[in-house]
N, C-alpha and C positions, 0 to 999 in steps of 0.2 A: 567419405560430409562428415560433419561430426555433431551431433545429436545433443540433449541434453540428456536423455536418456543413457549412451555411449560416455558421457560424463558420470552415470550414477546417479539420477538419478529422474528415477520414472515417475512423473506426474499423473500418469493412467491410471497407476496405483496407489498412489496418494490419494484420488477421487473415489478413489474402489474406498480406502478406508473413511473419508470423511461421508461419504455415502453412508458407513454402516454406523457412523456417529448419531447422521443424522437418523435414523430408524430408531435408536434407544432411546433419544428424547429429541421434543418435536421443539425444546430449546433451543440445539445447537443446527447453526446452518446457514446463520448469518455471518455479516463481519464481525457482530458485536453480539454480547448475548444481554437481553431486558431483563429485569428485574420488576417486576410491580411492587409497590409499594402502597397500592390499594389498601391493603389487610390493614395499616399504619395511620389510616384515616387521610392518605396523598393521592393524589392526580399524577405525582410522578411516576415516573421507573428511575433504576438504576441503569447505567450501562458500563460494560466492563469487557475488557478483553486482555491476551496476553502474547506474546512474539517475541521473536529472536532476532538475530540482526547476520545468523546463518555464517556459509564459509568466505562473506565479505572480512570474516575475524582475519583470515587467512594472509589477506592482504596486507591489513593490519599490523600483520606479528612479521610477514617480510620487510615493511618499510619503516617497520619501529616507532608507527604513528597513530596515536590513541583518542585525542583528542578532540576527533569528529565522529567518531563511533558511537556513542552514546547519543547524538542526535540522530542516528540512523535507530538506536533502540525506541526511543521514544515515538518520530516517526511513524514506523514500522505499527506501532499500537498505536496511536492517536486517531492516525486517518483511517483507521479499522472507526475505531469509535465514534467519529464524527457521522459515517454513511449512513446511521440510525436516527440523526438528529441532534447527536449527546452534546454538552457541552462538558468539556473537560475538568475533573475535579484536581485529582493528584495521581500518581505515579508511583511504584513500588519496583523497586530491582533486585535483580538476582545476580550476584556475580561472584565466579568461581574458580580456583585458578590452584596452579599448585604449590607454588610460594607465593606470597604478599611480593610487590616489589613497591613500593609506596607513590616512586614517581610517575610511574607507571598507573596507577590505581587512582592519582586524585589527577593523571588526568581524563582519565574514565570519566569518574562520576562528573569533572567538571561538565563536560561534555552532556550527560543525562541532565543537567542541572539547569545546557544551554535551553535545550531541546525542551524541558519543562517551562522556562519560562519563554520562549516560545511560542508554545500550545495555553500558555495562560493558567497553567496547574501547576501545582508543590509537589515538589520529591517527599512525599509522607514518611515513608521509611522505606527497608529491604533488608535483604541478608547477605552477607559476604562471607565466602566460605574458601578458607583454606585447607585443600587435601593434597598433600602431599603422596607425590606417585602415580597418581591418576591422568594430572597434565601431562602434556611433554613440557619441556622448558618454556619457559619465557611465555606459553599460552593461557589464554584461560576465554570462559563461556561467559556471558550473558543474554540473561530473562528480563521481560519489560511486564509491566502488567499496568495496564491503567484502568480508572473509574471515574466517572463521568454521570453524569444527569439529565434527562429530560420531560417536560409536559407531555403525558400520553396523547392528549390532542395535537401533539407538532412530532410526532413519531414517523421517519422518513421509512419507508418499504418497498417503494416502487407499485404498492396494492391499485394506485390512482394511475398507473402510467398506460394513455391510448395512443393509438392511430392521432400521427398527426402531430406528436408532440414531439420536442426539438432535443438533441443531444452536444452537451456541450463538453469539448475539453477541454484541463486547465494542463500542462504545463509541467513534466519532471524536470528535476534537477541532473539526471543521467539514468544510471542504471537502478537509481535506488540501492535497495536488498536482498533481490531478486537477480537466480542465473548466473550465481558467482564461480560455480564447481562446472561450468559449462565454460564462462570468459578464462578461469587458470587453466583449466584444459589447454584453451588456445596458446594464451600467451605461454603455458611451458613449450612451448610449438616453436613458434612464432614470434621472436627476440625482439622482432620492428614492434611489438604492442608494450612492452617495457617502460620503452619510453613514457607511455602515458601514464602507468601508474597510480600516480598521485590524481590523476583527471577520474580511474574507476572508485579513485575512495572518495570520489564530491558525496558527502549526504544525502540523507533523502531528504526531497521536502516537506513540508509539512505544511497540510491546506487547511489546517483551522479557524485563520481569520480571512482568507480568501474568501470558503465556505460560508464565515460568521456572516459577512459583508452582506454576500447573494442572498441571504437568507433574513437580511435583515430591513435591506432593498423592495423586494421581495412582501414580508407581514404587512409595510405601510401600504400597499393595496391590494392586501388580503388574497396574495397568491404565497404560494411555497414550493420546493425545489419536491417535485415528484418520486424522485432515484436517484442515490447516488452511490460510485460505484470507485472502491481503494484497486489500481491497478496494480496489482502485486503478480507473483507467480501463476502461470498459466495466461499471462496476457490479456489484452483487452476484452478477450472473446471468454476467454474464463471466467474472467472477473464480473464482465458488463451483464451477464445472461442471466446469473443468482440473483437477479430486480427484476428483471423483465418477467411479464406475468404472459401465462399460457397462451397460444393463440399468437402473440405478438411477435414481432421481430424488429430488434436494433440495427437500421444499415447505416454501418460507417461507413464513409470515406475518406480512404489511407489518404489520397491526393491533396486534402486538407489541409496539413500539417506538414513541416519538414523533417523529416527523421535524422534523429541528432549522426554528428559524422563520428562520433567512436562507435554509434550502433551501427553504421554503416562499413564500416572499415573491420569491425569484428565480422560480421557478416561476409566481408568480401574476403579477409585473412582467412578465417577457417572455412571457408566454403558453406556455409549452412543458408539453407534456402527461406526464403523470405516465408513461408509457411511457418517453419520452426522458430523462425527471429520473432514472429507475432504471438506465438504460442508458450515461450519463453520469458519475452521482457516485454517492459512497455511503449516500447517504440517510441517515446519520445513524451506521451500523457499519460502522468499520471492517476491523476481524478476523474472521474464524469459523470457529471450530473444532468437530470431529464429533468425541464423545465415543459410547463406550456407554451403552445405554438405564441399564444400572447405576451408570454412573458420573455423571449428570447432578446429581444432590443435592448428592455430593460435590463436583463443579466452581462449581455455584453458589452454595455455601455458602464456598469459598475465595476463590471473586472476587464480591462482593454485588453489583457494576454489570455482574456478563456475565446474558445476556438469553436466557431458551431462546423461541429465534424459529423453529423449525419441526423438523421429522422427515422420513427417510429413509423413503422406502418404493420403489417395486418402477415402471416406467416409463421411454420409450424418449428424454424430454427428459432432459436430468440435475437440471434447476435449473425450478423455476415457481414466480415471485413470487405468491400471493396477497392479493386486497385492492387489487390497483392497473388 
């Protein structure tokens, strides 16, 4: 049986490193960082986060397709940024390669610009580094940095989540940009999956407009989103538990949505257990919101694609996924 750890990625070790960072700074640990502007006489905070695309780049290299990888870069950053209520302002990129290929580089940047447009922010600047001998021929790496702003009274942090609140899921567009070390390992062993290569390259969904609409709808009735979790590496449980207060548990029913065909096929071909799948991939849910029970119908009406996938109850374990 293949696992993410056997594919070379130790999520548990990564979590320990994150715990170390959190101990070194009380500001570290959320999906994005907040910097208060109070000392400048403002009741707003800047929101900032950074991310990359990971080994999904290897698939882009293999297919020689670089037009959508920039969207992934923006999405991985901006989806983190909005979890604390931030409104995206601008984006910076870091693009490094052994030898600059103008056609490929233009394609990458066009993807970044498209992602910024979809997020309602601008590409303010960045760095292009040509590093001969450092990267293999035809390969490159990408890093992204997004900055936004949020009114201090509108920061979303999960602190007000309580028993009876509703868990709302928003569908993913696929694997997004996580778990590709495991995906590629299985693809190497199972040629049947090669014909789905282009689908594996589907860009990460950007949730800015969906979340903005829901925030607006709830604000009109004096309500708000209580918590938001971007479902990336470590899956639903590993990310949702980051916003659930102690003493409460998000009970998520995995039967409330259909797991995407390609994820089911990957599990079958790679003989991956459901537990491993749910701890590595988003399994079809890329963003989760927690709202008050009185606001659930309003949210589902505002976004017909949103799914009621669970409830908040009491419990020592912060997340329990039922049905796997």
